[in-house]
C-alpha positions in Angstrom: 41.1 34.0 -68.2 43.4 31.4 -68.2 46.9 32.0 -69.4 48.6 29.3 -71.6 52.0 31.0 -71.1 51.9 30.9 -67.0 51.0 26.9 -67.2 54.7 25.3 -66.4 54.8 21.9 -65.6 58.5 21.1 -63.5 60.0 17.5 -64.0 62.0 16.8 -60.5 63.6 13.4 -59.0 62.8 13.3 -55.4 65.4 11.3 -53.6 64.1 9.5 -50.2 66.1 7.2 -47.5 66.5 4.4 -50.6 64.4 5.3 -53.4 63.9 7.7 -55.9 60.6 9.4 -57.3 59.1 11.4 -60.0 57.5 14.8 -59.2 55.7 16.5 -61.3 55.0 20.1 -60.3 52.5 22.4 -61.6 53.3 25.7 -59.7 50.5 28.0 -58.6 49.7 30.6 -55.3 47.6 28.9 -53.8 47.6 25.0 -52.7 48.8 22.3 -53.1 47.4 19.6 -54.7 49.0 16.8 -54.4 48.2 13.8 -56.4 48.5 10.3 -55.9 48.5 8.3 -59.1 46.9 4.9 -59.6 50.7 2.8 -59.1 49.6 0.3 -61.1 48.7 2.3 -64.3 51.3 4.4 -66.4 48.4 6.8 -67.6 47.5 10.1 -66.2 43.9 11.0 -66.6 42.8 13.5 -63.8 46.0 15.6 -63.0 46.8 16.7 -66.6 43.2 17.9 -66.7 43.1 19.0 -63.0 46.1 20.9 -63.6 45.6 22.1 -67.0 42.1 23.9 -65.3 43.9 24.7 -62.2 47.4 25.9 -62.6 48.5 29.2 -61.9 46.1 29.5 -59.7 46.7 26.6 -57.5 49.6 24.7 -57.2 49.5 21.1 -58.2 51.6 18.3 -57.8 51.6 14.9 -59.1 53.9 11.9 -57.2 54.7 8.8 -59.0 54.6 6.0 -56.9 58.3 3.6 -56.6 56.1 1.1 -58.4 54.9 -1.8 -57.6 55.7 -1.6 -53.7 53.1 -2.7 -51.1 50.3 0.4 -50.0 52.5 0.4 -46.5 55.5 1.2 -48.4 53.8 4.4 -51.0 52.3 6.2 -47.8 55.5 6.7 -45.9 57.0 7.5 -49.4 54.3 10.0 -49.7 54.8 11.9 -46.7 58.1 11.9 -47.2 57.8 13.8 -50.1 55.3 16.4 -48.3 58.1 16.4 -45.7 60.8 17.0 -48.2 58.5 20.0 -50.1 57.8 21.8 -46.3 54.1 21.1 -47.0 52.4 21.0 -44.0 48.6 20.6 -44.8 48.0 19.9 -48.5 44.9 18.5 -49.9 45.3 15.1 -51.2 43.9 14.0 -54.9 44.0 9.9 -55.2 43.6 8.7 -58.3 41.9 4.8 -58.6 44.3 2.8 -56.4 46.5 5.9 -55.7 43.3 6.5 -53.7 44.3 3.7 -51.0 47.3 5.5 -50.4 45.9 9.3 -50.2 43.6 7.6 -47.4 45.7 5.9 -45.6 48.0 8.9 -45.5 44.8 11.2 -44.3 43.9 8.3 -41.7 46.9 7.8 -40.6 48.6 11.4 -40.2 45.7 13.6 -39.9 47.7 16.5 -38.7 49.1 16.6 -42.2 46.3 16.4 -44.8 43.6 19.5 -44.6 41.7 17.4 -47.5 40.8 14.1 -49.4 39.5 14.0 -53.4 39.0 9.9 -53.8 38.6 10.1 -58.0 37.3 6.7 -59.2 38.8 5.2 -56.2 39.7 1.5 -56.2 40.3 -0.2 -53.2 39.7 -4.2 -54.3 43.6 -5.8 -55.4 44.2 -6.1 -59.1 43.9 -9.9 -60.2 47.9 -9.4 -61.2 50.4 -10.9 -58.7 52.4 -7.9 -58.2 53.8 -7.1 -54.5 50.8 -4.2 -54.7 48.2 -6.9 -55.2 49.4 -9.4 -52.7 49.8 -6.4 -49.7 45.6 -5.6 -50.7 44.9 -9.3 -50.3 47.1 -10.6 -47.7 46.8 -7.5 -45.4 43.3 -6.1 -46.2 42.5 -2.7 -44.6 39.7 -1.4 -42.9 38.4 1.1 -44.9 35.0 1.6 -43.7 36.8 2.2 -40.0 39.7 4.2 -42.0 36.8 6.6 -43.6 34.8 7.0 -40.0 38.4 7.5 -38.6 39.3 11.0 -41.0 39.5 14.1 -40.0 39.8 16.2 -43.1 37.3 17.0 -45.4 36.4 13.7 -48.2 35.2 14.7 -51.5 34.5 11.4 -54.0 34.7 12.6 -57.2 36.2 13.3 -60.3 34.3 16.2 -62.0 36.9 18.9 -62.3 33.8 21.6 -61.6 32.8 19.5 -57.8 36.9 19.7 -57.0 37.0 23.5 -58.2 34.5 23.9 -55.4 36.0 21.7 -53.2 39.3 23.6 -53.5 37.7 26.7 -52.7 36.1 26.0 -49.8 39.6 24.6 -48.4 42.3 26.5 -49.3 42.2 30.2 -49.1 
């Protein structure tokens, strides 16, 4: 049974060295599940649905990237937010182009990520001429090598049932 009165979304601004990032936080008892949205799309598709289904059983956070920045910067920002909140081993949920950031965070910081969910992954650079697109074109990552280097469990799905099952196996 779900109690809508318990579903609260807190909006915060997190300050890192030279940037302020928007964080939305749906409090919950287990977790956290940290959503990494597509940096070039403003619509929230997966996180709204996931938070509606999981909170308050699971804590769900969504960390908005700074904008048109290289993917390497987005990874450093994400790890900074995890440190600021004191999260030791969260599950990351990358959405579309946000899967780049989530996958790299899990590969580069294997002791900081308990699990990785890739929802509708996109790894190819968009056709735009922004910094994020140029970074993917000029310095593409070796995705198969990064996937092989992962030490956490990985789910590639945006299906709510699959995400819930993955979390039940991952988070006490």
